N, CA, C and O of each residue as an XYZ file, in Angstrom:
852
protein
N       0.844     -1.199      0.000
C       0.000      0.000      0.000
C       0.876      1.244      0.000
O       1.825      1.342      0.777
N       0.559      2.182     -0.863
C       1.312      3.423     -0.935
C       0.948      4.340      0.236
O      -0.096      4.186      0.869
N       1.835      5.294      0.502
C       1.566      6.237      1.581
C       0.334      7.071      1.269
O      -0.442      7.399      2.167
N       0.150      7.416     -0.001
C      -1.013      8.217     -0.390
C      -2.310      7.466     -0.101
O      -3.284      8.053      0.369
N      -2.315      6.158     -0.385
C      -3.504      5.350     -0.124
C      -3.756      5.248      1.382
O      -4.894      5.363      1.838
N      -2.680      5.029      2.152
C      -2.837      4.955      3.616
C      -3.359      6.270      4.166
O      -4.222      6.283      5.044
N      -2.834      7.386      3.646
C      -3.271      8.697      4.113
C      -4.750      8.922      3.810
O      -5.461      9.547      4.597
N      -5.209      8.415      2.674
C      -6.623      8.539      2.327
C      -7.484      7.774      3.321
O      -8.509      8.276      3.781
N      -7.058      6.547      3.652
C      -7.791      5.734      4.623
C      -7.794      6.425      5.982
O      -8.828      6.496      6.646
N      -6.631      6.936      6.393
C      -6.527      7.590      7.693
C      -7.423      8.828      7.764
O      -8.060      9.071      8.789
N      -7.476      9.599      6.700
C      -8.303     10.806      6.679
C      -9.781     10.458      6.823
O     -10.510     11.109      7.572
N     -10.218      9.424      6.100
C     -11.620      9.007      6.184
C     -11.936      8.480      7.582
O     -13.020      8.723      8.112
N     -10.982      7.754      8.180
C     -11.190      7.243      9.545
C     -11.284      8.387     10.545
O     -12.076      8.323     11.485
N     -10.490      9.427     10.356
C     -10.557     10.595     11.252
C     -11.925     11.242     11.165
O     -12.535     11.559     12.186
N     -12.409     11.438      9.941
C     -13.722     12.060      9.762
C     -14.826     11.181     10.349
O     -15.782     11.681     10.941
N     -14.681      9.858     10.176
C     -15.665      8.942     10.739
C     -15.672      8.975     12.252
O     -16.734      8.949     12.873
N     -14.469      9.033     12.861
C     -14.385      9.063     14.322
C     -14.977     10.347     14.886
O     -15.548     10.343     15.977
N     -14.845     11.442     14.151
C     -15.307     12.739     14.632
C     -16.816     12.929     14.476
O     -17.371     13.902     14.986
N     -17.479     12.014     13.780
C     -18.924     12.125     13.595
C     -19.641     11.869     14.918
O     -19.455     10.806     15.511
N     -20.455     12.811     15.399
C     -21.142     12.620     16.682
C     -22.103     11.432     16.642
O     -22.706     11.147     15.606
N     -22.240     10.750     17.762
C     -23.130      9.598     17.854
C     -23.147      9.059     19.266
O     -22.679      9.727     20.189
N     -23.677      7.861     19.453
C     -23.748      7.278     20.800
C     -22.379      7.061     21.438
O     -22.250      7.118     22.661
N     -21.358      6.815     20.619
C     -20.012      6.619     21.176
C     -19.537      7.875     21.890
O     -18.965      7.796     22.976
N     -19.772      9.028     21.285
C     -19.398     10.295     21.915
C     -20.146     10.475     23.227
O     -19.574     10.947     24.210
N     -21.418     10.102     23.247
C     -22.222     10.249     24.463
C     -21.687      9.366     25.586
O     -21.684      9.776     26.746
N     -21.235      8.161     25.254
C     -20.704      7.251     26.272
C     -19.415      7.814     26.865
O     -19.235      7.823     28.082
N     -18.517      8.286     25.991
C     -17.262      8.878     26.474
C     -17.552     10.114     27.309
O     -16.914     10.337     28.338
N     -18.514     10.919     26.869
C     -18.923     12.106     27.636
C     -19.397     11.709     29.029
O     -19.011     12.324     30.023
N     -20.222     10.694     29.094
C     -20.789     10.284     30.388
C     -19.694      9.871     31.370
O     -19.737     10.258     32.538
N     -18.719      9.095     30.914
C     -17.680      8.634     31.833
C     -16.655      9.718     32.141
O     -16.134      9.779     33.255
N     -16.361     10.575     31.163
C     -15.378     11.635     31.388
C     -15.894     12.673     32.367
O     -15.144     13.168     33.209
N     -17.174     13.004     32.257
C     -17.781     14.020     33.121
C     -18.256     13.415     34.437
O     -17.988     13.954     35.511
N     -18.960     12.294     34.345
C     -19.562     11.708     35.537
C     -18.594     10.952     36.421
O     -18.855     10.771     37.611
N     -17.458     10.497     35.848
C     -16.519      9.708     36.647
C     -15.150     10.381     36.709
O     -14.841     11.085     37.670
N     -14.327     10.161     35.672
C     -12.988     10.741     35.689
C     -12.396     10.702     34.294
O     -12.906     10.027     33.399
N     -11.309     11.439     34.128
C     -10.598     11.407     32.850
C     -10.096      9.996     32.554
O     -10.141      9.546     31.409
N      -9.615      9.296     33.591
C      -9.114      7.932     33.401
C     -10.217      7.007     32.909
O      -9.977      6.149     32.059
N     -11.432      7.178     33.441
C     -12.557      6.372     32.968
C     -12.867      6.698     31.521
O     -13.195      5.808     30.736
N     -12.764      7.975     31.161
C     -12.951      8.363     29.761
C     -11.915      7.719     28.865
O     -12.232      7.278     27.760
N     -10.661      7.661     29.340
C      -9.607      7.001     28.572
C      -9.913      5.517     28.391
O      -9.764      4.977     27.295
N     -10.341      4.862     29.469
C     -10.656      3.436     29.398
C     -11.758      3.183     28.378
O     -11.685      2.240     27.589
N     -12.771      4.028     28.402
C     -13.879      3.910     27.454
C     -13.377      4.128     26.025
O     -13.749      3.391     25.112
N     -12.529      5.146     25.837
C     -12.012      5.468     24.508
C     -11.137      4.346     23.951
O     -11.273      3.973     22.786
N     -10.248      3.810     24.773
C      -9.342      2.758     24.312
C     -10.109      1.482     23.982
O      -9.807      0.813     22.994
N     -11.098      1.145     24.805
C     -11.902     -0.047     24.531
C     -12.739      0.143     23.277
O     -12.935     -0.803     22.514
N     -13.233      1.355     23.055
C     -13.982      1.636     21.828
C     -13.068      1.475     20.615
O     -13.479      0.926     19.593
N     -11.835      1.952     20.730
C     -10.875      1.751     19.641
C     -10.613      0.280     19.381
O     -10.442     -0.128     18.232
N     -10.580     -0.529     20.449
C     -10.409     -1.975     20.290
C     -11.574     -2.573     19.515
O     -11.379     -3.435     18.659
N     -12.795     -2.110     19.820
C     -13.962     -2.590     19.089
C     -13.905     -2.197     17.620
O     -14.284     -2.978     16.747
N     -13.434     -0.990     17.350
C     -13.273     -0.543     15.965
C     -12.249     -1.419     15.241
O     -12.465     -1.831     14.102
N     -11.128     -1.698     15.920
C     -10.105     -2.555     15.324
C     -10.623     -3.953     15.050
O     -10.275     -4.565     14.040
N     -11.458     -4.459     15.954
C     -12.059     -5.783     15.760
C     -12.874     -5.819     14.473
O     -12.742     -6.748     13.676
N     -13.719     -4.807     14.270
C     -14.534     -4.760     13.061
C     -13.681     -4.582     11.814
O     -13.993     -5.138     10.760
N     -12.609     -3.811     11.930
C     -11.727     -3.626     10.774
C     -11.102     -4.953     10.346
O     -10.995     -5.247      9.155
N     -10.693     -5.744     11.330
C     -10.067     -7.035     11.027
C     -11.068     -8.005     10.418
O     -10.790     -8.613      9.384
N     -12.240     -8.158     11.050
C     -13.189     -9.140     10.534
C     -13.755     -8.713      9.177
O     -14.146     -9.557      8.371
N     -13.796     -7.406      8.930
C     -14.249     -6.960      7.612
C     -13.269     -7.396      6.536
O     -13.672     -7.850      5.466
N     -11.987     -7.257      6.821
C     -10.976     -7.636      5.827
C     -10.814     -9.140      5.701
O     -10.254     -9.608      4.710
N     -11.285     -9.912      6.671
C     -11.250    -11.368      6.532
C     -12.477    -11.889      5.795
O     -12.573    -13.085      5.520
N     -13.408    -11.007      5.478
C     -14.588    -11.412      4.714
C     -15.835    -11.575      5.545
O     -16.931    -11.677      4.996
N     -15.694    -11.602      6.882
C     -16.873    -11.792      7.719
C     -17.809    -10.587      7.652
O     -19.010    -10.710      7.893
N     -17.251     -9.425      7.324
C     -18.085     -8.247      7.202
C     -19.125     -8.366      6.104
O     -20.141     -7.671      6.127
N     -18.873     -9.250      5.136
C     -19.842     -9.465      4.063
C     -21.164    -10.024      4.587
O     -22.207     -9.866      3.952
N     -21.112    -10.682      5.756
C     -22.344    -11.226      6.332
C     -23.374    -10.127      6.593
O     -24.575    -10.323      6.403
N     -22.886     -8.984      7.027
C     -23.805     -7.890      7.322
C     -24.446     -7.332      6.051
O     -25.525     -6.741      6.093
N     -23.766     -7.529      4.924
C     -24.288     -7.018      3.661
C     -25.156     -8.051      2.954
O     -26.156     -7.701      2.327
N     -24.776     -9.323      3.052
C     -25.468    -10.370      2.296
C     -26.536    -11.108      3.099
O     -27.424    -11.733      2.520
N     -26.455    -11.040      4.433
C     -27.436    -11.728      5.285
C     -28.112    -10.685      6.174
O     -27.652    -10.434      7.288
N     -29.195    -10.077      5.695
C     -29.858     -9.018      6.466
C     -30.280     -9.458      7.862
O     -30.235     -8.660      8.799
N     -30.689    -10.714      8.015
C     -31.148    -11.186      9.324
C     -30.025    -11.108     10.356
O     -30.255    -10.737     11.507
N     -28.812    -11.458      9.938
C     -27.668    -11.421     10.855
C     -27.379     -9.980     11.279
O     -27.121     -9.702     12.451
N     -27.425     -9.083     10.318
C     -27.215     -7.671     10.626
C     -28.316     -7.151     11.548
O     -28.038     -6.395     12.478
N     -29.556     -7.547     11.298
C     -30.675     -7.083     12.113
C     -30.559     -7.558     13.562
O     -30.868     -6.816     14.494
N     -30.111     -8.805     13.739
C     -29.955     -9.338     15.099
C     -28.958     -8.507     15.887
O     -29.209     -8.145     17.036
N     -27.817     -8.205     15.259
C     -26.799     -7.405     15.939
C     -27.320     -5.995     16.204
O     -27.046     -5.417     17.255
N     -28.071     -5.441     15.251
C     -28.628     -4.097     15.423
C     -29.606     -4.048     16.589
O     -29.596     -3.098     17.371
N     -30.459     -5.078     16.709
C     -31.416     -5.128     17.819
C     -30.676     -5.239     19.142
O     -31.036     -4.569     20.109
N     -29.648     -6.078     19.196
C     -28.855     -6.198     20.419
C     -28.216     -4.856     20.782
O     -28.158     -4.477     21.952
N     -27.739     -4.146     19.759
C     -27.161     -2.836     20.001
C     -28.183     -1.851     20.535
O     -27.887     -1.067     21.437
N     -29.391     -1.892     19.978
C     -30.458     -0.998     20.449
C     -30.823     -1.306     21.898
O     -31.012     -0.394     22.704
N     -30.922     -2.592     22.226
C     -31.240     -2.979     23.603
C     -30.137     -2.546     24.563
O     -30.413     -2.157     25.698
N     -28.881     -2.614     24.102
C     -27.777     -2.175     24.960
C     -27.830     -0.672     25.176
O     -27.505     -0.190     26.261
N     -28.239      0.078     24.151
C     -28.399      1.517     24.312
C     -29.484      1.834     25.344
O     -29.341      2.762     26.140
N     -30.561      1.060     25.323
C     -31.627      1.263     26.318
C     -31.097      0.942     27.722
O     -31.421      1.635     28.687
N     -30.290     -0.102     27.825
C     -29.653     -0.437     29.103
C     -28.788      0.723     29.598
O     -28.831      1.072     30.777
N     -28.000      1.322     28.694
C     -27.173      2.468     29.063
C     -28.037      3.673     29.442
O     -27.687      4.441     30.338
N     -29.171      3.829     28.749
C     -30.080      4.931     29.066
C     -30.620      4.803     30.484
O     -30.702      5.787     31.220
N     -30.988      3.584     30.860
C     -31.495      3.347     32.213
C     -30.414      3.659     33.246
O     -30.691      4.267     34.280
N     -29.178      3.240     32.959
C     -28.075      3.524     33.873
C     -27.862      5.025     34.024
O     -27.682      5.529     35.133
N     -27.884      5.739     32.886
C     -27.655      7.183     32.928
C     -28.768      7.891     33.690
O     -28.497      8.802     34.472
N     -30.025      7.482     33.470
C     -31.147      8.128     34.138
C     -31.102      7.876     35.648
O     -31.366      8.775     36.447
N     -30.764      6.647     36.022
C     -30.659      6.323     37.449
C     -29.506      7.083     38.093
O     -29.610      7.527     39.236
N     -28.401      7.234     37.354
C     -27.271      7.999     37.881
C     -27.655      9.455     38.085
O     -27.229     10.082     39.055
N     -28.468     10.000     37.166
C     -28.939     11.381     37.310
C     -29.816     11.505     38.549
O     -29.727     12.496     39.274
N     -30.663     10.509     38.797
C     -31.504     10.527     39.989
C     -30.698     10.455     41.258
O     -31.020     11.117     42.245
N     -29.638      9.645     41.239
C     -28.778      9.528     42.419
C     -28.064     10.842     42.696
O     -27.909     11.249     43.847
N     -27.624     11.510     41.610
C     -26.953     12.798     41.771
C     -27.905     13.833     42.316
O     -27.550     14.637     43.177
N     -29.139     13.803     41.797
C     -30.153     14.769     42.232
C     -30.483     14.598     43.709
O     -30.713     15.571     44.426
N     -30.502     13.352     44.145
C     -30.846     13.075     45.545
C     -29.669     13.260     46.485
O     -29.812     13.246     47.708
N     -28.483     13.437     45.871
C     -27.291     13.653     46.683
C     -26.693     12.364     47.203
O     -25.783     12.404     48.031
N     -27.180     11.211     46.737
C     -26.639      9.939     47.197
C     -25.512      9.485     46.293
O     -25.513      9.789     45.100
N     -24.565      8.771     46.835
C     -23.434      8.246     46.100
C     -23.207      6.799     46.506
O     -23.631      6.348     47.570
N     -22.521      6.087     45.616
C     -22.173      4.705     45.900
C     -20.993      4.697     46.865
O     -19.900      5.154     46.529
N     -21.219      4.182     48.048
C     -20.169      4.183     49.061
C     -19.465      2.827     49.055
O     -20.075      1.786     49.301
N     -18.192      2.870     48.774
C     -17.394      1.651     48.752
C     -15.943      2.043     48.904
O     -15.604      3.226     48.934
N     -15.085      1.036     49.000
C     -13.659      1.292     49.039
C     -13.259      2.079     47.799
O     -13.604      1.664     46.693
N     -12.535      3.216     47.932
C     -12.204      4.045     46.772
C     -11.469      3.285     45.679
O     -11.742      3.475     44.494
N     -10.521      2.408     46.084
C      -9.792      1.639     45.088
C     -10.704      0.694     44.333
O     -10.593      0.558     43.115
N     -11.611      0.035     45.054
C     -12.543     -0.888     44.427
C     -13.506     -0.146     43.514
O     -13.832     -0.615     42.423
N     -13.958      1.026     43.973
C     -14.886      1.817     43.167
C     -14.222      2.264     41.875
O     -14.837      2.219     40.810
N     -12.954      2.700     41.966
C     -12.227      3.125     40.760
C     -12.053      1.963     39.793
O     -12.214      2.124     38.583
N     -11.720      0.779     40.337
C     -11.536     -0.395     39.481
C     -12.840     -0.766     38.791
O     -12.850     -1.096     37.605
N     -13.945     -0.710     39.538
C     -15.249     -1.023     38.944
C     -15.609     -0.024     37.853
O     -16.119     -0.403     36.799
N     -15.340      1.254     38.110
C     -15.647      2.292     37.132
C     -14.857      2.086     35.851
O     -15.411      2.197     34.757
N     -13.578      1.790     35.973
C     -12.737      1.570     34.794
C     -13.224      0.359     34.005
O     -13.270      0.387     32.775
N     -13.591     -0.712     34.726
C     -14.071     -1.918     34.058
C     -15.374     -1.645     33.319
O     -15.557     -2.082     32.183
N     -16.282     -0.914     33.976
C     -17.558     -0.588     33.341
C     -17.365      0.330     32.141
O     -18.038      0.180     31.121
N     -16.445      1.278     32.266
C     -16.171      2.197     31.159
C     -15.614      1.434     29.960
O     -16.023      1.670     28.823
N     -14.681      0.522     30.218
C     -14.103     -0.271     29.135
C     -15.160     -1.166     28.494
O     -15.210     -1.296     27.271
N     -15.999     -1.778     29.319
C     -17.063     -2.643     28.794
C     -18.009     -1.861     27.900
O     -18.311     -2.288     26.786
N     -18.474     -0.724     28.380
C     -19.443      0.046     27.602
C     -18.812      0.619     26.334
O     -19.460      0.681     25.290
N     -17.550      1.036     26.425
C     -16.869      1.545     25.237
C     -16.738      0.496     24.151
O     -16.963      0.774     22.973
N     -16.366     -0.733     24.561
C     -16.226     -1.806     23.573
C     -17.579     -2.218     23.013
O     -17.726     -2.383     21.802
N     -18.567     -2.384     23.885
C     -19.858     -2.895     23.440
C     -20.580     -1.920     22.523
O     -21.288     -2.350     21.612
N     -20.420     -0.611     22.740
C     -21.108      0.351     21.901
C     -20.561      0.299     20.481
O     -21.256      0.662     19.532
N     -19.312     -0.154     20.332
C     -18.746     -0.348     18.993
C     -19.081     -1.747     18.468
O     -19.444     -1.911     17.303
N     -18.957     -2.743     19.333
C     -19.156     -4.135     18.919
C     -20.587     -4.403     18.456
O     -20.804     -5.225     17.566
N     -21.556     -3.721     19.046
C     -22.959     -3.955     18.693
C     -23.479     -2.936     17.675
O     -24.666     -2.612     17.657
N     -22.586     -2.445     16.841
C     -22.962     -1.498     15.787
C     -22.502     -2.028     14.429
O     -21.373     -1.763     14.018
N     -23.369     -2.780     13.721
C     -22.960     -3.365     12.441
C     -22.682     -2.324     11.366
O     -22.068     -2.641     10.348
N     -23.124     -1.089     11.576
C     -22.838     -0.040     10.589
C     -21.341      0.202     10.463
O     -20.867      0.654      9.421
N     -20.594     -0.100     11.529
C     -19.146      0.058     11.471
C     -18.549     -0.922     10.472
O     -17.658     -0.565      9.701
N     -19.045     -2.171     10.486
C     -18.559     -3.164      9.527
C     -18.887     -2.739      8.101
O     -18.059     -2.898      7.204
N     -20.083     -2.200      7.881
C     -20.469     -1.749      6.544
C     -19.614     -0.557      6.114
O     -19.265     -0.427      4.940
N     -19.281      0.307      7.068
C     -18.407      1.443      6.767
C     -17.045      0.947      6.293
O     -16.523      1.417      5.282
N     -16.470     -0.010      7.034
C     -15.165     -0.534      6.651
C     -15.239     -1.339      5.359
O     -14.295     -1.346      4.569
N     -16.358     -2.012      5.150
C     -16.523     -2.774      3.916
C     -16.472     -1.843      2.712
O     -15.822     -2.142      1.710
N     -17.165     -0.711      2.819
C     -17.153      0.258      1.726
C     -15.781      0.909      1.584
O     -15.313      1.151      0.471
N     -15.138      1.190      2.718
C     -13.838      1.863      2.684
C     -12.734      0.956      2.162
O     -12.005      1.320      1.239
N     -12.614     -0.231      2.759
C     -11.499     -1.108      2.411
C     -11.642     -1.715      1.019
O     -10.647     -2.108      0.410
N     -12.867     -1.795      0.514
C     -13.053     -2.344     -0.833
C     -12.356     -1.486     -1.886
O     -12.064     -1.947     -2.989
N     -12.098     -0.238     -1.528
C     -11.418      0.657     -2.464
C      -9.898      0.516     -2.412
O      -9.196      0.997     -3.302
N      -9.395     -0.139     -1.376
C      -7.947     -0.189     -1.185
C      -7.392     -1.601     -1.011
O      -6.210     -1.838     -1.257
N      -8.248     -2.546     -0.586
C      -7.774     -3.901     -0.281
C      -8.184     -4.848     -1.404
O      -9.371     -5.020     -1.681
N      -7.196     -5.457     -2.045
C      -7.448     -6.422     -3.122
C      -7.258     -7.835     -2.576
O      -6.693     -7.997     -1.494
N      -7.718     -8.870     -3.301
C      -7.575    -10.256     -2.814
C      -6.138    -10.644     -2.517
O      -5.892    -11.461     -1.629
N      -5.181    -10.072     -3.244
C      -3.776    -10.426     -3.031
C      -3.082     -9.518     -2.007
O      -1.869     -9.592     -1.811
N      -3.873     -8.668     -1.365
C      -3.320     -7.746     -0.377
C      -2.756     -8.541      0.793
O      -3.439     -9.411      1.332
N      -1.512     -8.253      1.197
C      -0.847     -9.011      2.254
C      -1.443     -8.705      3.626
O      -1.975     -7.622      3.872
N      -1.334     -9.710      4.518
C      -1.902     -9.550      5.853
C      -1.228     -8.434      6.635
O      -1.856     -7.788      7.474
N       0.042     -8.210      6.362
C       0.731     -7.116      7.044
C       0.056     -5.784      6.767
O      -0.148     -4.975      7.673
N      -0.289     -5.566      5.505
C      -0.972     -4.335      5.135
C      -2.360     -4.255      5.732
O      -2.805     -3.172      6.112
N      -3.061     -5.391      5.824
C      -4.402     -5.404      6.417
C      -4.358     -5.004      7.889
O      -5.203     -4.243      8.361
N      -3.364     -5.524      8.608
C      -3.277     -5.180     10.022
C      -2.852     -3.730     10.222
O      -3.237     -3.089     11.200
N      -2.050     -3.218      9.281
C      -1.701     -1.795      9.357
C      -2.965     -0.950      9.252
O      -3.135      0.015      9.996
N      -3.846     -1.313      8.331
C      -5.103     -0.577      8.185
C      -5.973     -0.717      9.435
O      -6.569      0.257      9.895
N      -6.043     -1.929      9.980
C      -6.857     -2.151     11.181
C      -6.318     -1.352     12.357
O      -7.086     -0.720     13.082
N      -4.986     -1.378     12.554
C      -4.386     -0.617     13.652
C      -4.549      0.882     13.433
O      -4.712      1.642     14.388
N      -4.506      1.303     12.174
C      -4.709      2.722     11.868
C      -6.109      3.153     12.295
O      -6.275      4.174     12.962
N      -7.114      2.369     11.906
C      -8.502      2.697     12.259
C      -8.699      2.688     13.770
O      -9.311      3.600     14.325
N      -8.179      1.653     14.437
C      -8.338      1.552     15.891
C      -7.600      2.671     16.609
O      -8.128      3.270     17.545
N      -6.375      2.953     16.169
C      -5.571      3.984     16.811
C      -6.164      5.369     16.665
O      -6.174      6.151     17.616
N      -6.664      5.678     15.463
C      -7.278      6.983     15.232
C      -8.521      7.139     16.096
O      -8.721      8.188     16.708
N      -9.356      6.111     16.152
C     -10.579      6.177     16.939
C     -10.269      6.372     18.427
O     -10.850      7.236     19.083
N      -9.350      5.562     18.945
C      -9.002      5.670     20.363
C      -8.381      7.026     20.666
O      -8.693      7.635     21.690
N      -7.502      7.506     19.783
C      -6.848      8.792     20.004
C      -7.859      9.934     20.011
O      -7.763     10.846     20.832
N      -8.834      9.885     19.089
C      -9.835     10.947     19.037
C     -10.644     11.011     20.328
O     -10.837     12.086     20.896
N     -11.117      9.851     20.786
C     -11.957      9.858     21.988
C     -11.143     10.133     23.248
O     -11.693     10.619     24.236
N      -9.841      9.831     23.234
C      -8.989     10.235     24.352
C      -8.871     11.765     24.383
O      -8.890     12.373     25.453
N      -8.750     12.376     23.202
C      -8.726     13.842     23.125
C     -10.046     14.423     23.626
O     -10.069     15.445     24.311
N     -11.148     13.751     23.272
C     -12.456     14.193     23.762
C     -12.497     14.119     25.284
O     -12.973     15.043     25.943
N     -11.997     13.019     25.840
C     -11.986     12.858     27.298
C     -11.138     13.933     27.961
O     -11.508     14.452     29.014
N     -10.005     14.272     27.356
C      -9.144     15.318     27.907
C      -9.862     16.668     27.869
O      -9.844     17.421     28.842
N     -10.498     16.963     26.719
C     -11.195     18.235     26.587
C     -12.347     18.371     27.559
O     -12.551     19.433     28.148
N     -13.106     17.286     27.729
C     -14.266     17.345     28.622
C     -13.867     17.413     30.090
O     -14.603     17.954     30.915
N     -12.703     16.863     30.411
C     -12.276     16.853     31.813
C     -11.283     17.977     32.126
O     -10.648     17.973     33.180
N     -11.154     18.936     31.209
C     -10.252     20.065     31.422
C     -10.756     20.919     32.588
O     -11.961     21.033     32.810
N      -9.835     21.504     33.313
C     -10.193     22.274     34.493
C     -11.123     23.435     34.222
O     -11.887     23.846     35.096
N     -11.059     23.970     32.994
C     -11.917     25.109     32.673
C     -13.328     24.688     32.275
O     -14.250     25.504     32.282
N     -13.492     23.422     31.932
C     -14.775     22.926     31.430
C     -15.483     22.044     32.449
O     -16.701     22.116     32.610
N     -14.699     21.206     33.140
C     -15.278     20.179     34.000
C     -16.175     20.727     35.104
O     -17.240     20.156     35.341
N     -15.799     21.810     35.795
C     -16.688     22.290     36.868
C     -18.097     22.609     36.378
O     -19.075     22.265     37.041
N     -18.208     23.262     35.227
C     -19.535     23.580     34.696
C     -20.288     22.302     34.350
O     -21.477     22.178     34.645
N     -19.592     21.343     33.718
C     -20.236     20.084     33.356
C     -20.678     19.328     34.604
O     -21.761     18.745     34.628
N     -19.842     19.338     35.639
C     -20.193     18.641     36.871
C     -21.407     19.293     37.535
O     -22.277     18.606     38.070
N     -21.454     20.636     37.493
C     -22.588     21.342     38.099
C     -23.900     21.007     37.403
O     -24.967     21.065     38.014
N     -23.815     20.658     36.128
C     -25.022     20.339     35.358
C     -25.081     18.850     35.006
O     -25.755     18.454     34.056
N     -24.366     18.030     35.787
C     -24.263     16.602     35.461
C     -25.619     15.899     35.465
O     -25.844     14.978     34.680
N     -26.530     16.334     36.354
C     -27.837     15.686     36.414
C     -28.552     15.803     35.062
O     -29.088     14.824     34.544
N     -28.549     17.024     34.502
C     -29.244     17.226     33.228
C     -28.481     16.606     32.067
O     -29.084     16.135     31.103
N     -27.150     16.605     32.158
C     -26.348     15.966     31.108
C     -26.644     14.474     31.066
O     -26.817     13.902     29.989
N     -26.703     13.835     32.247
C     -27.012     12.403     32.314
C     -28.389     12.133     31.699
O     -28.559     11.164     30.958
N     -29.360     12.981     32.004
C     -30.717     12.770     31.495
C     -30.796     13.014     29.984
O     -31.508     12.302     29.275
N     -30.070     14.013     29.499
C     -30.035     14.261     28.060
C     -29.401     13.079     27.339
O     -29.879     12.652     26.288
N     -28.305     12.545     27.919
C     -27.652     11.377     27.328
C     -28.605     10.184     27.335
O     -28.674      9.442     26.355
N     -29.340      9.996     28.430
C     -30.297      8.887     28.509
C     -31.342      9.005     27.407
O     -31.656      8.020     26.739
N     -31.880     10.208     27.216
C     -32.883     10.417     26.168
C     -32.266     10.180     24.798
O     -32.899      9.586     23.925
N     -31.033     10.640     24.603
C     -30.349     10.423     23.319
C     -30.212      8.938     23.022
O     -30.458      8.503     21.897
N     -29.819      8.152     24.030
C     -29.682      6.708     23.832
C     -31.016      6.077     23.423
O     -31.065      5.243     22.519
N     -32.084      6.479     24.089
C     -33.402      5.918     23.776
C     -33.829      6.304     22.366
O     -34.362      5.473     21.631
N     -33.602      7.552     21.983
C     -33.978      8.008     20.635
C     -33.236      7.208     19.569
O     -33.836      6.764     18.591
N     -31.927      7.025     19.760
C     -31.145      6.253     18.792
C     -31.624      4.808     18.750
O     -31.752      4.223     17.675
N     -31.889      4.232     19.930
C     -32.366      2.850     19.988
C     -33.700      2.699     19.267
O     -33.905      1.730     18.536
N     -34.611      3.655     19.469
C     -35.919      3.596     18.804
C     -35.772      3.724     17.298
O     -36.479      3.053     16.545
N     -34.866      4.573     16.855
C     -34.636      4.717     15.411
C     -34.156      3.404     14.805
O     -34.576      3.012     13.717
N     -33.258      2.728     15.542
C     -32.747      1.440     15.060
C     -33.875      0.414     15.013
O     -34.048     -0.276     14.008
N     -34.643      0.313     16.100
C     -35.685     -0.702     16.173
C     -36.805     -0.458     15.174
O     -37.279     -1.401     14.541
N     -37.239      0.798     15.018
C     -38.310      1.093     14.068
C     -37.837      0.924     12.617
O     -38.644      0.722     11.710
N     -36.509      1.011     12.416
C     -35.971      0.798     11.079
C     -35.852     -0.670     10.718
O     -35.680     -1.018      9.549
N     -35.945     -1.546     11.740
C     -35.786     -2.981     11.505
C     -37.116     -3.719     11.600
O     -37.464     -4.515     10.728
N     -37.855     -3.442     12.677
C     -39.075     -4.200     12.942
C     -40.229     -3.719     12.071
O     -40.388     -2.515     11.871
N     -41.026     -4.629     11.556
C     -42.188     -4.213     10.762
C     -43.221     -3.524     11.634
O     -43.420     -3.903     12.789
N     -43.870     -2.522     11.089
C     -44.882     -1.775     11.825
C     -46.288     -2.182     11.330
O     -47.290     -1.666     11.824
């Protein structure tokens, strides 16, 4: 692969990562509601999910989402249900903040749990989104030929994963900046509720687009 071709792929991946969506909302929730480190964990795990889809797309498994609509629909429904699960978590967290109650536990254990949950949600929000596979299928079909070596394929996968993780880490840094975080924390109750509503709206759009009415 030429440098010009790699640069084209990288540019498209940057634009794709910067597109607002549920992934941004998840990183926002952990960066504001928990900590910058939790935002990083969410961002890195999301990048891992992106890399996973990049790899399976280039191995041909991504074609399943294009040629077998039922398989794509199943994953889409699971993704929508997971968004509703995240919405419930966000709404309950907003209620806890409003009531002034907090989860009382050992600080080290609480931090470990938060990081684990952030990583889980970051990965799952990417893993349960078949549109990512279709995006890579359309993108890589322009650059990856049948004789393309595996070394080049992994370079593309690492490029996509690295760009995605780096972008959301920058988002986590920006949201947790000292000049921004206090205002976000002061309005965390409403931010959590807005994120919850956003998750439900996206989930409903997915479900109504799949299920017959």
